[in-house]
N, C-alpha and C positions, 0 to 999 in steps of 0.2 A: 504494500500500500504506500502511495506517495505522500508527500507532505501537503499540508493544507495551508493556504494563504488567506488570511482574513484581511480584507481590503476596505479601506475607507471609501464610501460611495462617491465622495468628491473626486477620488482618483479615477474611478470609472467614467465620470462625467468629463473629466479633463482629457482622458484618452479619446473619448468619443468625439470631442470637439476639435481635435487636431485635424487640420486640413492639409492634404499633401501639396496642394497648389502646384500641380504639375510635376512634382518630384517623384522619383521612383520609390522613395521611402522616407520615413522620419524615425530616428532612433532616440533613445533616452535612457534614463536611469530610474530604478525603483528604490525607494528609501523606506526603511522601517526598522523593525526589531525582531531578533530571533528568540525563540524559546524552544525547549525540548519537544513540546507537543505540536506547536504550530508557529508560523511566522505572521507578523503584522505589517502591512504595507499602509503607510499613512501619507505618502507623497510620491509623485512622479514628476520628472522634469525632462523636457526634451533637450537634445544636444544642440547648443548654439550653432547657427549656420557659420560656415567658414567661407568668407567672401570669395576667395579665389576658387572655391569648389562649387559654387552655385550652378554654373553651367554644366559641369560634369555630372552633377546630381540629377539634373533635368533630363539629360540624354547620356546615361552611362553606357560605355562599351560593354563592360562585363558587370552586370548589376550587383552581384554579391561582392565583387572585389572593390566596388566603389564605397563600401562601408569603411570609413577611415578609422582604423583601430587606434592609431596614435592620438587622433583628435578626441575620440570618445574617452580614452583612458585619461587624457589630460583634464578633460571636463570632470571626470570622476574624482581625480585628485583634488581639484578645486572645491568640488561639492563636499568631499569628505572633511575638509577643514571647517566647513560651516555646520557640521553636525555635532550637537552636544553628546555627552556620554549616553550610551544606550542605543543610539541610532547608528545604522550602518547602510552602506550601499548594498542592497540585497540582491541586485541583479540588473538586467537590462531589458528593454522592450524595443520592439520595432513594429511600425505600422506600414503596410504595403497594400497594393491593389490585389485583387483576387488572382490575377494571372501570374503574379510574382510570389505567390504564397510559399512555394517550395524552393525558391532560389536562395534563401538566406539562412537555411538551417545550419549549415556548416560554419558560416560566418558568425552566426549568433553564438555558437559553441566556443569558437576561438575568442570571441569578444568577452564573454563572461569570465573566462579564465584570465584573460589579459587584465581586465578591470580589477578582479580580486587580487591578483599579484601586485598590480601597480599601487593600489590604495594602501596596502599593508607593508610595502617595501620599507618605508621610513618610520614605521611605528616603533615606539620604545617598549612595546609589549607584544606578546605572541598569544595566539589562540590556544586554549587548553584542548586536551584530547577529548574531553567530554562535550565540547561545544559543537554546535551544528556547523558543518562545513559545506552543506548544499546551498547553491545559489541558483536563482531562478532566471529563466528566459521566457519572455512573453511575446507572442506574435499575434498581432491584431489585424484582421482584414478590414480595410477601410470601407469596403462595399457591403459585405455581409455582416460585419461587426463580430464575426466569429473569433473566439480566442483559443489559442494553443499555448498551454502553460506546461513547461518542462523544467526539471531541475538537473543539475550536474554536481557531483561531489568534487569540489575544487582541490581536495587533497590528493585525488587520484587523477593523474594526467590522462589515463585511458578510460575515464568514466564515461558511460553511455547515458543517454537521456532517460529520465524517468518522468512519467506523467504526474501532474500535481493538480490539486483542486484550487480553484480561484473563486472565492466567495465574498460578496460585498456585504458590508454592514454599515449602517448609518450611525454617525456619532462615535466612531471607533475610539478616538483619543480624546474625548471630551472630559474624561476624568482620570487620565493617567497621573501617576504619582511623580512628583519632582523631588530631587535631592539637591541641596545647595550647600556649598562649602567654600570657605576662604582659606587659602593655603599661603602661608608666609614662607618665602624661599630666600636663601642666601647661598648660592652655588658658586664655588670657585673652580674654574676649569683651567689648568695649565696648558699652554700651547707648546707641545713637544718639539724639540729640535733634533731628536734622535732618529726620526724617520721623515725624510724629505718629502715622501709621498702623502703625508698627512696634511690635508687642507684644513682651512679654518672650519669648514662645515663638518669634516670628519672628526676633528678634535672635539668640537662641540657635541657631536653625537656620542662620542665615547664618554665625555664627562656627564652628559645627561643620563646615559645608561647606568652609570654608577649611582646617580641620584634616584633613578627610577626604582632601583632595588629597595631603597629605603621606603619609598611610597608603597610598593607592592607588599612589603613586610610590616607596614605600620599598623598601629591599632586605630580602628575607626569607631567613633562614638556616634550613635544615632540618637538625636534629641537628648544627648548627655549620657546615654547608656550603651554599654557593650552588649550586643545581642549575639546569640548563637547563630552561626551561618545557615543552619538548616531550618531555622524558625521562619514562620510566615511574617513578612515585613509588616503586615497590618494587624498582627496579634496585639490585642489590647487597645486597638484604635476603634473609634466609633465609625460605623459604616454610614455612608451618606447615600441618599437616594439620588438617582441620576435620571433626568428626563432626556428625551432624544436631542433636544436643542440646547439643553442647559449645560454650561461649562462649569465643572466643579474642580477647584484646585485644592490639592492636598500636598503640602510640602513638608519635607523632613530636613532638619538641620544636622549637618555632618561635621565632625571635627576629626582631624588627623593628628595622631601622636607618634611622631617618628623618633622622639627622644628615647622611647622605651626599647629601642633597638640596641642601645649601648650596653650590651652584656658581653659575656666571655665569647660568645659565638659570632658577635658582630663588632669586633674591635676596629677602631679607626687607626690605620697604620700610617704614620707620617713618613713620606719618602722624599728625599731631596733629589731633584732632577733638573737637568739643564733645560731652560725654557726660553723661548723667544718672546714670551709675553703671557698674558692670561686673559680670561673672560670672566667677569663677575656678573651674575644675574641676581638682582635683589628686588624684592617687592612683594606685593600682595596680589594673588591671583584669584579671580572669581570663577568658580567652577559650578557646572550644573549637569545633572543627568536625569533622564526620564525612564520610567519603567511602566509596563502595562499593569493594570489593576486586577488581573485574573490570577489570584493566589500567588503573588510574587514572593520570592524567597529573599532573605537578608543577603545571602551570598551573591545573588544576581544584582541587587542594588549596589552593593559594595564594589563589585567588579565594574559596574557602569561608571561610578563616580571616580574610581581609581584611574580608569582609562581616560576620562575627561581631563583629569589633572595632568596626566602625562601628555596627552594630545595637545592641549592648549599651550603648554610651555614649548614643546618641540615645534609646533606649527608657527608660533610667533617668531622663534629664532630663524626658521626657514624663510618666513616672509621678510624679516629684516635683512637677511643676507641677499635675498633677491632684490630688495630695494636698494641696497648699497651698490650692487653690481649695475643696476639700471641707471643710477644717478652718478656713478663713477666719482664717489667722494674722494678728494685728494688725500694723499698720504700725509700722516703726521710725522713730525721730526722725532728723532730718538728721544726717549724718556718722556714723551707726551702721552696723555690718556685721551681716549676718544669716548665720549658719552653719547649713547644712542638710546632713545626711548623705544622700547618694544611697542608694537601696536596695541591699543586698548580693545577690549572685547565689547562687542555690541550685540544685543539680543533683539529679536523681533518675533512676535507671535504668529503661529499658523492660524488663520481664521477658523473659528469654531473648534479650537483645540486648546488643551492646556500646555501643549508642547511648544517650545520656542526654538528657533534656529539662531545661529550666531554668525558673526563676521568680525573682521578686525579692521581697526581704523587708526591711521596715523594722525598726529595732531593737526597736520596741515590739510587733511582731507575733509571735505564737506559732507554733510548729511545727504545731500543730493547724489554724491558719488557713491556712497554706500547703498542708497536706494537703487541706483542704476546697476550696481554689481549684483544685488539680489535678483533683480529682474533678469539680468543676463544669465546668471548661473542657475537659478532655481525657477525661472519663469513664473515668478510670483509678484503680483502687484502689491506693494506695501506702502503704508503711509509714513511720512517722515516723523510725525508725532508719535508713532508707535515704536520708534527706535529707542531702545533702553541701553544707555552706556553704562556698563557694569563697573568700570573703574574710573575714578576721577583723574583729571589731568595733573601730572606731577609738577609741583611748584617748588620742590626742595632745592636748596643750593648745592651745587656740585663742584667739588674742588678739582683744580686742574694740575695740582702739584703731584710729583711722582713719589711714591713711598717705596723704600727698599723692603722687599718681603721675600720670604722663602715660599716656594710653591709646594704645598702639602696636599696629599690626596685625602682630604677630609672636607667636612662641611661645617661652617660656623653655625652656632645655635641661635644667633641673634634673630629677632623677628621684627624686621623693619615695618613701619606702618605705611610707607609710601607705596603707590602703585609700582608695578614691575618696571625695571629699567635694566639696561646692560652697560657694563663698562668694558670696552674692548681695548686692551693694551697690546698693540701689535709690534711696537718697536723698542721694547725694553732691551738694554744692552746685555748681551749674553755673558759678559765677563762676571756679572753679579752671580749668576748661577754657578760658574766655574769656581769663584772664590768661596762661595758657600760650601760647595762639595769638598774643596780642599781643606777648609776649616774643620769640617766634620771628620775627614780622614785623619788630620793631625790630632784632634781630640781623642779619637778612637785609639790611635797608636800610643798616646800618652797614658791612657787608662790601662791598656794592655801591658805596657812596660811596668807600670807601678804594681799591677796585680801579680805578674810573674816574679818581680824582684822580691815581693813579700813572701 
């Protein structure tokens, strides 16, 4: 028996309203949440048109080959950044005319594997063995409106198609549960000089991976309490009645205690290393996750909020690096610090749902630009007044003087109150690291000499 997909009725209406306008096909993404019993689809968004491909899409030489895999996966990467914890790109859809119904099956199979691989390539976390690995392909005929729903196990490259049920439900996410968390971070990432192939992005990824282990192993409090992972998240909560058009919000406050990791099994080892500089990430990060209200478990809720914490920090770093490359910011002189604000998180509600999507905004970007990005990526009309900026603009004073410091593989326990920012020190003189290493070696030799002479 195949999987069942419970789909928001608005998604069905959205797909039915898509007009091919002379094109051979329209492709897009399906967004929602997985569970062991069934999957929930709450949003669909078509692939933005690629201007230089408009003509080839209208008159393709080989119709299935005209499905641009690279363009669709890049769209999936951008959309994945805009999803809070608990939401995933569940698969892909394609709409064609009746005569082309059989021409895209192989292309759809390749596409769903490519999208899944691409959106998870840069994640700081990995799927567990118990999680659902099936992803969906939906083929809709524009003339008959007939639907073909199939799934593939993306862990198995040789996986064959399995039929799946596609069922619509009104008001699917009108009472989903939300989890909200503010995480104070102070991450110090040394930029290694021992490996010339390590780019700024790769160094950052390695540093964030070490930090991610602290988050993964941290203690999470829900409304101030530690709960058993296998318990029902709603245990002890008052049940609220839900009407078809009524939106009922129920939120849980989550706190993360990573300090409890400091025991004999998780010692922080200080290691002196030669560095060309360092990256410091400091600030307060606003995180959110959403989970369906059909007997949700505590472990599923905790997994969703953990992944949102990791995703939002990693995504902001990646967006910043992309911005630096695009704007070609001039190099700083030796011993100078560069201060860059990571983009602030912005939330916007899905109409008729408790679920909110997100985006990232630099200080010099306008609300209109964020609105246009939502329209382009998610094909959703939003109102500027609905934009909710999660983090305030930083007004703290930032020093430009250089501090001599040893580069240690650990994390400061300070909890700054300002929104997240990054200090990128790219041009610190390397002889500081050499002198530090030499001093440690001399000290070790002196201690050894004194010990053996006694």
